[in-house]
C-alpha positions in Angstrom: -42.5 -15.6 13.9 -40.5 -13.6 11.5 -39.3 -15.7 8.5 -35.5 -15.3 7.7 -34.5 -13.7 4.3 -32.1 -15.8 2.6 -30.2 -15.8 -0.7 -28.5 -18.5 -2.5 -25.1 -18.4 -3.8 -23.4 -20.3 -6.7 -22.4 -23.4 -4.5 -25.8 -23.8 -3.2 -25.1 -22.6 0.5 -27.3 -20.0 2.3 -26.8 -16.8 3.7 -28.9 -15.0 6.3 -29.2 -11.9 4.3 -30.2 -10.0 7.7 -27.0 -10.9 9.4 -24.4 -11.3 6.8 -24.3 -10.1 3.0 -22.5 -12.1 0.3 -21.0 -8.8 -0.6 -19.1 -8.6 2.8 -17.2 -11.6 1.5 -17.2 -11.2 -2.3 -17.8 -8.1 -4.1 -19.7 -7.7 -7.2 -16.7 -6.3 -9.2 -14.4 -9.0 -7.9 -16.8 -11.9 -8.2 -15.5 -14.8 -10.4 -16.8 -15.2 -13.8 -19.4 -18.3 -14.2 -20.2 -20.6 -11.4 -18.0 -21.0 -8.3 -17.9 -22.7 -4.9 -17.3 -21.0 -1.7 -15.1 -23.3 0.4 -14.9 -21.2 3.3 -15.9 -18.2 5.0 -14.1 -16.6 7.9 -14.6 -13.5 10.1 -11.4 -12.5 11.8 -10.8 -9.4 14.0 -9.1 -7.8 10.8 -11.4 -8.9 7.9 -13.9 -11.0 6.2 -12.2 -13.9 4.4 -13.8 -16.2 1.7 -12.2 -19.0 0.0 -13.4 -19.7 -3.7 -13.0 -22.4 -6.1 -13.7 -21.3 -9.7 -15.1 -23.4 -12.2 -11.6 -24.1 -13.7 -10.4 -25.5 -10.2 -8.4 -22.4 -9.3 -8.7 -21.0 -5.8 -9.0 -17.5 -4.9 -8.8 -15.9 -1.5 -10.8 -12.8 -0.7 -10.4 -10.2 1.9 -13.3 -8.2 2.6 -14.7 -8.7 -1.0 -11.6 -8.3 -2.7 -9.0 -11.0 -4.2 -5.9 -10.8 -2.1 -4.2 -13.9 -3.9 -4.8 -17.3 -5.3 -3.4 -20.1 -7.4 -3.7 -18.3 -10.7 -1.2 -17.4 -13.4 -1.5 -13.7 -12.5 -0.5 -14.7 -8.8 2.5 -16.3 -10.5 3.3 -13.0 -12.6 3.0 -10.6 -9.4 5.0 -12.8 -7.3 8.0 -12.8 -10.1 7.7 -9.1 -10.5 7.8 -8.0 -7.0 10.3 -10.6 -5.9 12.9 -11.1 -8.6 13.5 -7.5 -9.5 14.8 -6.5 -6.0 16.7 -10.1 -5.5 18.5 -9.3 -8.6 20.2 -6.0 -7.7 21.6 -7.4 -4.4 24.8 -9.5 -5.0 24.2 -12.0 -2.2 20.7 -11.6 -0.6 20.6 -13.6 2.5 18.1 -12.2 5.0 14.6 -11.4 3.6 11.9 -9.6 5.3 8.5 -10.1 3.8 5.4 -7.9 5.1 2.1 -9.2 3.8 3.2 -12.9 2.9 0.4 -14.9 4.4 -0.3 -16.6 0.9 3.3 -17.8 0.7 3.5 -17.0 -3.0 6.3 -14.5 -2.7 8.1 -16.6 -0.1 8.3 -19.4 -2.8 9.9 -17.2 -5.1 12.5 -15.9 -2.6 13.3 -19.5 -1.7 14.7 -20.3 -5.0 17.8 -18.3 -4.5 20.3 -20.7 -2.9 22.2 -18.1 -1.0 19.1 -16.9 1.0 19.7 -18.1 4.9 16.5 -16.6 6.6 13.0 -15.4 5.5 11.1 -13.7 7.8 7.4 -13.6 7.0 5.0 -11.0 8.5 1.2 -11.1 8.4 -1.2 -9.4 10.9 -4.0 -12.1 10.2 -3.5 -15.5 11.7 -6.4 -17.0 9.4 -4.5 -15.6 6.2 -1.2 -17.3 7.4 -2.9 -20.5 8.3 -4.3 -20.7 4.8 -1.0 -20.4 3.3 0.7 -23.0 5.6 -2.1 -25.5 5.7 -4.7 -25.3 3.0 -3.7 -27.9 0.6 -4.5 -26.2 -2.9 -2.3 -23.2 -1.6 0.4 -25.4 -0.2 0.9 -27.0 -3.4 0.8 -23.7 -5.3 3.4 -22.1 -2.8 5.4 -25.4 -2.6 5.0 -25.5 1.1 7.3 -22.4 1.5 5.9 -21.2 4.8 6.8 -24.5 6.3 10.4 -24.3 5.1 13.0 -24.3 7.8 14.7 -21.2 6.6 11.3 -19.3 7.0 9.9 -17.8 10.3 6.3 -16.9 10.2 5.1 -14.2 12.7 1.5 -12.9 13.2 1.9 -9.1 14.0 1.2 -5.7 12.4 4.0 -5.2 10.2 4.8 -1.7 11.5 4.9 -2.6 15.1 7.2 -5.5 14.1 9.6 -3.3 12.6 9.5 -0.6 15.3 10.6 -3.5 17.8 13.0 -5.2 15.6 16.7 -4.3 15.8 17.6 -6.8 12.8 18.6 -5.7 9.2 17.5 -7.3 6.0 19.1 -7.5 2.4 15.6 -7.3 0.7 12.5 -6.1 2.2 9.4 -6.9 0.3 6.1 -5.2 1.1 2.9 -6.4 -0.3 -0.2 -5.1 1.5 -3.5 -4.0 0.5 -4.1 -0.1 -0.3 -5.4 2.0 2.5 -9.0 2.6 2.3 -11.7 4.6 4.3 -12.2 1.2 6.1 -8.6 0.6 6.7 -7.0 3.9 7.1 -4.3 2.2 9.5 -2.6 0.7 6.3 -1.5 4.2 5.6 1.2 3.8 8.2 2.8 1.1 6.0 3.2 3.3 3.2 4.2 6.4 5.2 7.1 8.7 5.0 7.9 7.8 8.7 7.6 4.1 8.0 9.9 4.3 5.1 12.5 6.4 7.2 12.2 3.5 9.9 12.9 0.9 7.1 16.1 2.7 6.1 17.6 1.6 9.4 16.5 -2.0 8.9 18.1 -2.2 5.6 21.6 -3.9 5.5 24.4 -2.3 3.4 23.5 -2.5 -0.2 20.2 -3.6 0.7 16.7 -2.7 -1.4 13.2 -2.3 -0.6 10.4 -3.5 -3.1 6.7 -2.2 -2.7 3.5 -3.2 -4.4 2.2 0.1 -5.4 -1.3 -0.7 -6.8 -2.8 -0.7 -10.0 -1.1 2.1 -12.5 -3.8 1.8 -15.2 -6.6 2.6 -12.6 -4.8 5.0 -10.4 -1.3 6.1 -11.5 -1.5 9.0 -8.9 -1.3 6.4 -6.2 2.0 4.9 -7.6 3.4 8.4 -8.1 2.5 9.1 -4.5 4.3 6.3 -3.3 7.3 7.4 -5.3 7.1 10.7 -3.9 6.9 9.6 -0.3 9.9 7.3 -0.6 12.0 10.3 -2.1 10.7 12.4 0.9 12.2 9.6 3.0 15.4 9.9 1.4 15.5 7.0 -1.0 16.6 6.7 -4.5 13.4 5.4 -6.4 13.1 3.3 -9.5 9.5 2.7 -10.3 8.5 -0.3 -12.7 5.4 -1.9 -14.0 4.3 -5.1 -15.6 1.6 -4.4 -18.3 -1.1 -7.1 -18.1 -3.7 -5.2 -20.0 -4.1 -7.8 -22.8 -4.8 -10.4 -20.5 -6.1 -9.1 -17.3 -6.9 -5.5 -18.3 -4.6 -4.2 -15.5 -1.0 -2.3 -15.5 0.6 -3.1 -12.0 3.0 -0.8 -10.4 6.0 -1.4 -8.2 8.6 0.8 -6.7 12.5 -0.4 -6.0 13.8 1.8 -3.4 17.7 2.0 -2.1 19.6 4.4 -0.2 22.2 4.5 -3.2 21.6 5.4 -6.9 20.1 2.5 -8.6 19.6 1.8 -12.3 17.7 -0.4 -14.6 21.0 -1.7 -16.1 21.4 -3.4 -12.7 18.5 -5.7 -13.1 19.4 -9.1 -14.7 18.0 -12.4 -13.8 20.1 -14.6 -12.0 17.6 -17.6 -11.9 15.1 -18.7 -14.6 11.8 -16.9 -14.7 8.7 -17.6 -16.6 7.4 -14.1 -17.5 10.6 -11.8 -16.8 12.0 -12.1 -20.2 14.9 -9.8 -21.3 12.3 -8.1 -23.5 9.9 -7.6 -20.8 12.5 -6.2 -18.4 13.4 -3.6 -21.0 9.7 -2.7 -21.0 9.0 -2.7 -17.3 11.2 0.4 -16.7 9.3 2.4 -19.3 6.4 4.1 -17.8 3.9 5.1 -20.6 3.5 8.7 -21.1 -0.3 8.9 -20.3 0.6 7.6 -16.6 3.5 9.8 -16.2 1.0 13.0 -16.9 -0.6 12.0 -13.6 2.8 12.8 -11.7 1.6 16.4 -11.0 -1.2 14.9 -8.7 1.3 13.0 -6.7 0.9 13.5 -2.7 3.0 12.3 0.4 1.7 9.9 2.7 2.5 10.5 6.5 1.4 9.1 9.6 -0.9 11.9 10.1 -3.0 12.2 6.8 -4.9 9.7 4.5 -3.9 10.7 1.0 -3.5 7.2 -0.4 -6.8 6.1 1.1 -8.4 9.4 -0.6 -6.8 8.2 -3.8 -8.1 5.0 -3.5 -11.8 5.9 -2.5 -11.9 8.3 -5.5 -11.5 5.4 -7.9 
């Protein structure tokens, strides 16, 4: 009888190293510092999910080895930056679409606006949505947003949902992982064709906000998103949140509209913890060393994998 090869992880649980690797769930580069406990491991049709509690009590949710979201300060900063910029430039945002919102954190921020009537949250993975709706630490962190009566949650591919829908939204928020060689289909949520389709789903005066990866690691990814949006006929305002001092990252986002749009339009209508007036002025000034990568921009289409190639290069 062949003995099974096993390895022990930080919480003392055992993996059968011949059938599954810890690194399929938690990559070495994204592994928490110090001791941690794996609370759940799930394999879905789309990814391997791990739920981890760190030594400080914070929870992280991993997808295929990399942190997707959690209950940490940087999740608060990310959600504020992605949500409140587009919400601030639409006079009365009533209908909101969120693609990639299984954690409920962006939905929490959207619901802070009293004029919001309806929020549609799309996620392809039922297990991710279930965590956001029912896993107590996350529900506490997102303030039960996915269970709010204003919120409709849908388990579906975001592209397929938009293709079949005839509704329009005042604000569309897209927060999905970068395409990679293991997930080339994600490129269709960043493509020129998809962005053209979204123009038909924007209400008059509406805007789109897109999480555009890590500016400090691959600025050409962000510039390619900008170029793709412009090729689809949008006016584009890229912005960033410099978190280098604390998290050693600078995050990129894109604001897109069918009309000219200016940083002067951005003004917080509600209280935020991180988007101070000083920070807002800084966010629309992209440092020159990132701008130099503009020449390496490429346009993502349904028929190519340019963003996946950029991602794999880094």
